[in-house]
C-alpha positions as CSV (number, residue, x, y, z in Angstrom):
1,X,104.1,61.0,134.5
2,X,102.9,58.3,136.9
3,X,100.3,55.5,136.1
4,X,98.4,54.0,139.2
5,X,96.2,51.8,136.9
6,X,99.5,50.2,135.5
7,X,100.7,49.7,139.2
8,X,97.5,48.0,140.0
9,X,97.7,45.7,137.1
10,X,100.4,44.0,138.7
11,X,98.7,43.4,142.1
12,X,98.8,39.6,141.6
13,X,102.5,39.5,141.4
14,X,104.8,38.3,144.4
15,X,106.2,41.5,146.2
16,X,108.3,43.1,146.6
17,X,109.5,44.0,143.0
18,X,110.7,46.9,140.9
19,X,108.4,47.9,138.2
20,X,110.0,50.0,135.2
21,X,107.8,52.0,133.1
22,X,110.0,52.5,129.7
23,X,107.0,54.8,128.2
24,X,108.0,57.5,131.1
25,X,111.7,56.6,130.5
26,X,111.5,57.7,126.9
27,X,109.5,60.8,127.8
28,X,112.4,61.8,129.9
29,X,115.2,60.8,127.3
30,X,113.3,62.6,124.4
31,X,113.3,65.9,126.8
32,X,117.0,65.5,128.1
33,X,118.4,64.9,124.4
34,X,115.9,67.9,122.9
35,X,118.0,70.2,125.1
36,X,121.3,68.7,125.1
37,X,121.5,68.4,121.4
38,X,120.2,72.0,121.1
39,X,123.5,73.3,122.5
40,X,125.6,70.5,120.7
41,X,126.5,68.7,124.0
42,X,127.3,64.9,124.3
43,X,125.6,62.6,126.9
44,X,127.0,59.7,128.7
45,X,124.6,57.8,131.1
46,X,126.0,57.1,134.4
47,X,125.5,53.1,134.6
48,X,126.0,53.2,138.4
49,X,122.4,54.6,138.7
50,X,121.0,51.5,137.1
51,X,122.8,49.0,135.0
52,X,119.6,46.8,133.9
53,X,120.1,45.6,130.3
54,X,116.6,46.2,129.3
55,X,116.7,49.9,130.5
56,X,120.4,50.5,129.1
57,X,119.2,49.3,125.7
58,X,116.3,52.1,125.6
59,X,118.9,54.8,126.7
60,X,121.4,53.6,123.9
61,X,118.6,54.2,121.3
62,X,118.8,58.0,121.9
63,X,122.5,58.5,120.9
64,X,123.8,58.4,124.7
65,X,127.0,57.0,125.6
66,X,128.1,55.4,128.8
67,X,129.7,56.6,131.9
68,X,131.3,53.8,133.7
69,X,133.0,53.5,137.2
70,X,134.4,50.0,137.1
71,X,135.7,47.5,134.7
72,X,132.5,45.4,134.9
73,X,130.6,48.3,133.9
74,X,132.7,49.0,131.0
75,X,132.2,45.5,130.1
76,X,128.5,45.6,130.6
77,X,128.0,48.7,128.5
78,X,129.8,47.3,125.5
79,X,127.9,44.1,125.8
80,X,124.7,46.0,126.0
81,X,125.5,47.7,122.7
82,X,127.4,51.0,123.5
83,X,130.0,51.8,121.3
84,X,133.5,51.6,123.0
85,X,134.3,55.2,121.5
86,X,131.2,56.4,123.5
87,X,132.5,54.9,126.9
88,X,134.3,57.2,129.5
89,X,135.7,55.5,132.6
90,X,136.1,57.4,135.9
91,X,136.6,56.0,139.5
92,X,139.2,56.9,142.2
93,X,140.5,53.2,142.5
94,X,140.7,51.6,139.3
95,X,142.6,48.4,139.3
96,X,145.3,47.2,136.9
97,X,142.9,44.6,135.5
98,X,140.2,47.1,134.9
99,X,142.6,49.5,132.9
100,X,143.8,46.8,131.0
101,X,140.3,45.7,130.1
102,X,139.3,49.4,129.1
103,X,142.5,49.6,127.0
104,X,141.7,46.5,125.0
105,X,138.1,47.7,124.6
106,X,139.7,50.9,123.3
107,X,137.3,53.3,125.4
108,X,136.9,57.0,124.5
109,X,138.7,58.2,127.8
110,X,140.0,57.5,131.1
111,X,138.9,60.3,133.8
112,X,142.3,60.3,135.7
113,X,142.0,61.0,139.4
114,X,145.9,60.8,140.6
115,X,149.5,60.8,139.5
116,X,150.0,57.4,140.5
117,X,147.1,56.5,138.1
118,X,148.6,58.1,135.4
119,X,151.8,56.0,135.8
120,X,149.8,52.7,135.7
121,X,147.8,53.7,132.8
122,X,151.1,54.7,130.9
123,X,152.8,51.5,131.7
124,X,149.8,49.3,130.8
125,X,149.4,51.1,127.6
126,X,152.8,50.4,126.7
127,X,152.4,46.7,127.5
128,X,149.2,46.7,125.4
129,X,151.1,48.7,122.6
130,X,148.5,51.7,122.3
131,X,148.1,54.9,123.4
132,X,145.5,55.7,126.2
133,X,143.4,58.7,126.0
134,X,143.0,60.5,129.4
135,X,141.1,63.7,130.7
136,X,142.3,65.0,134.2
137,X,139.6,64.8,136.8
138,X,140.0,68.1,138.5
139,X,138.6,68.6,142.0
140,X,137.4,72.2,141.8
141,X,136.3,72.7,145.3
142,X,132.7,73.5,144.8
143,X,130.1,72.9,147.5
144,X,127.4,71.1,145.9
145,X,124.9,71.8,148.7
146,X,123.9,68.1,148.9
147,X,124.1,65.2,151.1
148,X,127.7,64.8,152.5
149,X,127.9,61.1,151.1
150,X,127.2,62.3,147.6
151,X,129.4,65.3,147.5
152,X,132.5,64.7,145.1
153,X,134.0,68.1,144.2
154,X,135.1,69.7,147.5
155,X,138.6,69.8,148.5
156,X,138.1,67.4,151.5
157,X,136.6,64.5,149.0
158,X,138.5,61.7,147.9
159,X,138.1,62.3,144.1
160,X,139.9,64.2,141.5
161,X,143.3,65.9,141.3
162,X,143.7,69.4,143.3
163,X,143.5,72.6,141.3
164,X,147.1,73.4,142.6
165,X,148.6,70.3,141.1
166,X,147.5,70.5,137.4
167,X,150.6,72.1,136.1
168,X,152.8,69.3,137.5
169,X,150.4,66.5,136.2
170,X,150.1,68.2,132.6
171,X,153.9,68.5,132.7
172,X,154.0,64.7,133.5
173,X,151.7,63.7,130.6
174,X,154.0,65.5,128.2
175,X,156.7,63.1,129.0
176,X,154.5,60.0,128.7
177,X,154.9,58.2,125.4
178,X,151.4,56.2,125.8
179,X,149.2,58.8,127.1
180,X,147.3,61.5,125.1
181,X,145.8,64.4,126.8
182,X,142.0,64.8,125.9
183,X,140.8,67.3,128.1
184,X,139.3,68.1,131.8
185,X,136.8,66.3,133.7
186,X,134.7,67.6,136.6
187,X,132.1,65.9,138.7
188,X,130.8,67.8,142.0
189,X,128.2,65.6,143.4
190,X,124.8,64.2,142.9
191,X,121.2,65.1,143.7
192,X,122.1,69.0,143.3
193,X,119.0,71.2,143.0
194,X,120.4,74.5,143.1
195,X,121.4,75.8,139.6
196,X,123.8,78.4,141.2
197,X,126.2,75.5,141.9
198,X,126.5,74.6,138.3
199,X,127.0,78.3,137.6
200,X,129.8,78.4,140.3
201,X,131.3,75.2,138.6
202,X,131.2,76.9,135.2
203,X,133.0,80.1,136.7
204,X,135.8,77.7,138.2
205,X,136.2,75.8,135.0
206,X,136.6,79.1,133.2
207,X,139.4,80.1,135.4
208,X,141.2,76.6,135.0
209,X,140.8,76.6,131.2
210,X,142.4,79.9,131.2
211,X,145.3,78.9,133.4
212,X,146.1,75.6,131.3
213,X,145.9,77.4,127.9
214,X,148.4,80.0,129.2
215,X,150.7,77.2,129.5
216,X,150.3,76.2,125.9
217,X,147.7,73.4,126.1
218,X,144.7,72.9,124.2
219,X,141.5,71.4,125.8
220,X,139.5,69.7,122.9
221,X,137.1,68.2,125.5
222,X,135.4,69.5,128.8
223,X,133.4,66.9,130.8
224,X,131.2,68.6,133.3
225,X,130.0,65.2,135.0
226,X,126.5,64.9,136.1
227,X,124.7,65.7,139.4
228,X,121.2,67.3,138.1
229,X,118.8,66.4,141.0
230,X,115.1,65.7,141.0
231,X,112.2,66.5,143.2
232,X,111.6,63.7,145.5
233,X,109.3,65.8,147.8
234,X,106.3,66.2,145.4
235,X,103.8,63.6,145.3
236,X,103.4,63.9,141.5
237,X,106.2,62.8,139.5
238,X,107.9,65.8,137.7
239,X,110.2,66.2,134.5
240,X,113.6,67.2,135.5
241,X,114.4,70.8,134.7
242,X,117.0,69.8,131.6
243,X,116.1,73.2,129.8
244,X,117.5,75.5,132.8
245,X,120.3,73.1,133.6
246,X,121.7,72.9,130.1
247,X,121.0,76.8,129.4
248,X,123.2,77.5,132.7
249,X,126.1,76.0,131.2
250,X,125.5,77.7,127.8
251,X,125.2,81.0,129.2
252,X,128.1,80.8,131.8
253,X,130.8,78.3,130.3
254,X,133.4,79.8,127.9
255,X,133.2,77.1,125.4
256,X,136.0,77.4,122.9
257,X,135.5,77.0,119.0
258,X,135.4,73.4,118.1
259,X,135.4,72.1,121.9
260,X,133.1,69.1,122.6
261,X,131.2,69.3,125.7
262,X,130.2,66.1,127.7
263,X,127.8,65.5,130.5
264,X,127.3,62.4,132.7
265,X,123.4,62.1,133.8
266,X,122.2,59.3,135.7
267,X,119.6,60.0,138.2
268,X,117.9,62.5,136.2
269,X,117.3,60.0,133.2
270,X,116.0,57.0,135.1
271,X,114.6,57.8,138.4
272,X,111.1,58.6,137.4
273,X,110.8,55.2,135.3
274,X,111.0,53.0,138.4
275,X,108.6,52.1,141.3
276,X,109.1,49.7,144.2
277,X,105.8,47.9,144.8
278,X,105.7,46.3,148.4
279,X,102.8,44.7,150.5
280,X,101.6,45.5,153.9
281,X,102.4,42.7,156.3
282,X,101.3,44.3,159.7
283,X,99.9,47.8,160.9
284,X,101.0,48.0,164.6
285,X,100.6,50.8,167.2
286,X,103.7,52.2,168.5
287,X,103.9,55.3,171.1
288,X,103.1,58.4,169.0
289,X,102.6,56.8,165.7
290,X,101.0,54.0,163.5
291,X,103.6,51.7,161.8
292,X,103.1,50.0,158.5
293,X,105.4,47.2,158.3
294,X,106.1,46.3,154.4
295,X,107.9,43.3,153.0
296,X,110.4,45.6,151.0
297,X,113.3,47.1,153.2
298,X,116.5,48.4,153.1
299,X,117.7,45.2,151.3
300,X,115.5,46.6,148.3
301,X,116.1,50.3,148.7
302,X,118.7,51.7,151.0
303,X,118.6,55.1,150.1
304,X,116.4,56.3,153.0
305,X,118.5,54.4,155.6
306,X,121.9,55.6,153.9
307,X,121.2,59.0,152.8
308,X,118.0,59.9,155.2
309,X,116.1,60.4,151.9
310,X,112.5,60.5,151.1
311,X,110.5,58.8,148.4
312,X,106.9,59.4,147.7
313,X,104.6,56.7,148.7
314,X,101.1,55.9,147.4
315,X,98.6,53.2,148.7
316,X,97.4,51.6,145.7
317,X,94.6,49.5,147.7
318,X,92.6,52.3,149.6
319,X,90.8,55.6,148.8
320,X,89.7,55.9,152.6
321,X,90.5,58.8,154.8
322,X,94.1,59.7,155.0
323,X,96.1,59.2,158.1
324,X,99.9,59.6,159.3
325,X,101.7,56.4,159.0
326,X,105.5,55.4,159.7
327,X,106.6,53.0,157.1
328,X,109.3,50.5,157.9
329,X,110.6,47.2,156.4
330,X,111.2,43.6,158.0
331,X,115.2,43.9,158.1
332,X,116.9,43.4,161.5
333,X,118.1,47.2,161.7
334,X,116.5,50.2,163.5
335,X,117.5,52.2,160.4
336,X,115.1,50.3,158.1
337,X,112.5,52.8,157.7
338,X,111.1,54.2,154.4
339,X,109.8,57.2,156.2
340,X,108.9,58.2,159.8
341,X,105.8,60.2,158.7
342,X,103.6,60.1,155.6
343,X,100.0,61.0,154.8
344,X,98.3,57.7,153.4
345,X,94.7,56.4,152.9
346,X,93.7,54.1,155.6
347,X,96.4,51.3,155.4
348,X,95.5,47.7,156.0
349,X,97.2,44.2,156.0
350,X,97.9,43.1,152.4
351,X,97.6,46.7,151.0
352,X,100.0,47.4,148.2
353,X,102.0,50.5,148.5
354,X,103.9,52.0,145.6
355,X,107.4,53.8,146.6
356,X,108.1,56.1,143.7
357,X,111.0,57.5,141.6
358,X,113.3,54.6,142.5
359,X,114.6,53.9,139.0
360,X,118.1,55.5,140.3
361,X,120.2,54.1,143.1
362,X,117.5,51.7,144.0
363,X,117.6,48.1,142.8
364,X,121.3,48.6,141.6
365,X,122.1,49.0,145.3
366,X,120.0,46.2,146.5
367,X,121.6,43.4,148.6
368,X,120.7,40.0,150.3
369,X,121.4,41.0,153.7
370,X,119.6,38.8,156.3
371,X,119.7,36.2,153.5
372,X,116.8,37.9,151.8
373,X,115.8,36.8,148.1
374,X,117.1,38.9,145.3
375,X,114.3,41.6,144.4
376,X,112.5,40.7,141.2
377,X,111.9,43.3,138.6
378,X,109.5,43.9,135.8
379,X,109.3,46.4,132.7
380,X,106.6,47.6,130.7
381,X,106.9,49.0,127.3
382,X,104.1,50.2,125.2
383,X,106.3,50.9,122.1
384,X,107.0,47.4,121.4
385,X,105.3,46.0,118.6
386,X,104.0,42.6,117.2
387,X,104.7,41.6,113.7
388,X,101.6,43.0,112.5
389,X,102.3,46.4,114.0
390,X,99.9,46.2,116.7
391,X,101.0,48.1,120.0
392,X,101.4,45.4,123.0
393,X,102.2,45.7,126.6
394,X,105.0,43.5,127.5
395,X,105.8,42.0,131.0
396,X,108.9,40.6,131.5
397,X,110.5,39.5,134.7
398,X,114.3,39.1,135.5
399,X,115.5,37.7,139.0
């Protein structure tokens, strides 16, 4: 799905910058919604992956709702055109102000993560003169086999309510006048590549459902969260395996008649559409490796430094023989590396490198550490039309 000729068209722009290809984004959205709609599943895009308004506008056009983890994300989603009834709000530390905002916005559901949060929601809903729709986020204690910093569904993680406390939480909701129980929410982690993990999640959900139903409760909504990983290791960008992913849930989950199933994809929808373009400042010899110093760093893309993750890298300026390089940024931190070993065509000063599959958890996690300039972004969209109907390629910059 990558387009090196497109990347090269931006060779005169000041680096570093993010370049988003909305044609790639649309291809992914078509595939995701094709398979989710086949099984009657509702999608809510996880704004934390990338909250660019231009990108959100495209996603919204495919009938996808919004998954938010802060009050500002709730406000941003609605401002970008998402209907409030398609917004779900999770997060282990919702403030009173954020809860009040979401109540006024009339969102679809709060994904509640503690008994104290329930008390606060009930009180604020009373003050607002409304009834809050809530789903209980359950910690199912499932190992997602991903990086420990993005594991969210094990007993040692801070997220959700332990399975053992569910009965008391449901009893508490029964006594509340301003809270309406909508269902259960699960989210076990991010960048999960083993489908057996999702199968195990379904089996845990099946057990929990039966227990709750035996207490006399109905569960009209089940939210299974997100977590579908992508292949960062392959040089060529690949379509996420939405078919297998959704079929696992269809085949394993005991869905009740009339029950609505929700998912919260983020990375799998937007990662492929984003590329970070950076310029080589220097090539220096160090013991045991050649080191390409580029003008992007952990301030623009922190994932390699934070998660020890890898993103494919291409040299847009050279077709010479390939050699091994380490690629590092200019930030005053020893962890500011994109990779310690990648095979690239011969690299020279002022060459442009493309760091790929950065549409998720890239720009949105950028910072101005070392008093860096804020990173620029551009997007290309060939589906936008002139008044005469002729296809155009648009270049837009946002700082």
